C-alpha positions as CSV (number, residue, x, y, z in Angstrom):
1,M,89.7,24.3,-20.1
2,Y,86.7,27.3,-19.8
3,G,87.0,27.2,-16.4
4,T,90.7,27.3,-16.1
5,L,90.5,30.9,-18.4
6,I,87.9,32.3,-16.6
7,R,89.1,31.5,-13.0
8,N,92.8,32.7,-13.9
9,A,92.4,35.4,-16.7
10,G,89.0,36.6,-15.5
11,W,88.3,36.6,-19.3
12,T,84.1,35.8,-19.8
13,F,83.4,32.6,-22.0
14,A,83.2,35.0,-25.2
15,E,86.5,36.3,-24.3
16,C,87.1,32.5,-24.5
17,W,86.5,32.2,-27.8
18,E,87.8,35.0,-29.3
19,Q,91.1,34.9,-27.6
20,P,93.7,33.2,-30.0
21,A,94.9,29.4,-29.6
22,C,97.9,30.4,-29.3
23,D,97.6,32.6,-26.7
24,V,95.6,30.6,-25.2
25,F,98.2,27.9,-25.3
26,D,101.1,30.1,-24.1
27,F,98.3,31.1,-20.8
28,L,98.3,27.5,-20.0
29,E,102.1,26.6,-20.6
30,H,102.5,29.6,-18.2
31,L,100.1,28.2,-15.4
32,G,101.9,24.7,-15.7
33,E,105.2,26.3,-14.9
34,Y,103.9,29.1,-12.3
35,P,100.6,27.7,-10.7
36,P,98.5,30.1,-9.2
37,D,97.9,30.1,-5.2
38,Y,94.8,27.9,-5.0
39,V,96.6,24.8,-6.6
40,I,99.4,25.4,-4.6
41,L,97.2,25.2,-1.6
42,E,95.2,22.5,-2.1
43,A,98.5,20.5,-3.6
44,V,99.7,21.2,0.3
45,H,97.1,21.2,2.5
46,L,94.2,18.9,0.8
47,K,95.4,15.1,0.7
48,L,93.4,13.3,-1.6
49,K,92.7,9.9,-0.4
50,Q,93.9,7.0,-3.1
51,K,91.3,5.1,-4.5
52,K,92.0,1.0,-4.8
53,M,91.4,-0.2,-7.6
54,P,89.7,-3.3,-7.8
55,V,91.0,-6.3,-8.5
56,L,89.7,-8.1,-11.9
57,T,88.6,-12.0,-11.4
58,E,88.8,-13.9,-14.5
59,S,84.8,-14.0,-14.9
60,A,84.7,-10.3,-14.5
61,M,87.5,-9.7,-16.7
62,A,85.6,-11.8,-19.4
63,E,82.7,-9.7,-18.8
64,Q,84.0,-6.6,-19.3
65,S,85.8,-7.4,-22.4
66,Q,82.2,-8.9,-23.8
67,Q,81.1,-5.5,-22.5
68,L,83.9,-4.1,-24.7
69,R,83.3,-5.9,-27.6
70,S,79.6,-5.2,-28.0
71,M,80.2,-1.3,-28.3
72,M,82.4,-2.0,-30.9
73,P,81.5,-1.5,-34.8
74,T,80.3,-5.4,-36.4
75,A,81.2,-4.1,-39.8
76,P,82.8,-7.4,-41.3
77,L,86.8,-6.1,-41.8
78,P,87.8,-5.8,-45.3
79,Q,89.2,-8.2,-47.4
80,H,92.7,-6.4,-48.0
81,L,92.6,-5.4,-43.9
82,R,92.1,-9.7,-43.5
83,D,94.9,-10.1,-46.1
84,L,97.3,-7.9,-44.6
85,V,96.7,-9.7,-41.1
86,N,97.5,-12.7,-42.6
87,W,100.6,-12.0,-44.0
88,S,101.7,-10.0,-40.9
89,K,101.0,-13.6,-39.4
90,E,103.2,-15.5,-41.7
91,Q,105.5,-13.0,-41.4
92,H,105.7,-13.4,-38.2
93,S,105.7,-17.4,-38.2
94,L,109.1,-17.2,-40.7
95,A,110.6,-14.7,-38.5
96,V,110.4,-16.8,-35.2
97,K,111.7,-20.3,-37.6
98,G,114.5,-18.1,-38.4
99,K,115.7,-17.7,-34.8
């Protein structure tokens, strides 16, 4: 965001910090409605290559899932939240039976 403000408004880092947030947001909205010339030229003349997303196999998804789980906190779920989950499961099963 600072790069955008410095490039388009000519502000320094210090001036960016001094600006009220409402003025910064107004200026960024203005840039969204009326993009600067370099943004338009880039959109017209530089065709960005689309990167293909790799297809994940079952083993790759399992490995990725395991890595994500390892980064999550390992604190046990508090009892009141466990009770809430169990109550929710009971309500769901009752709703499914009622249909």
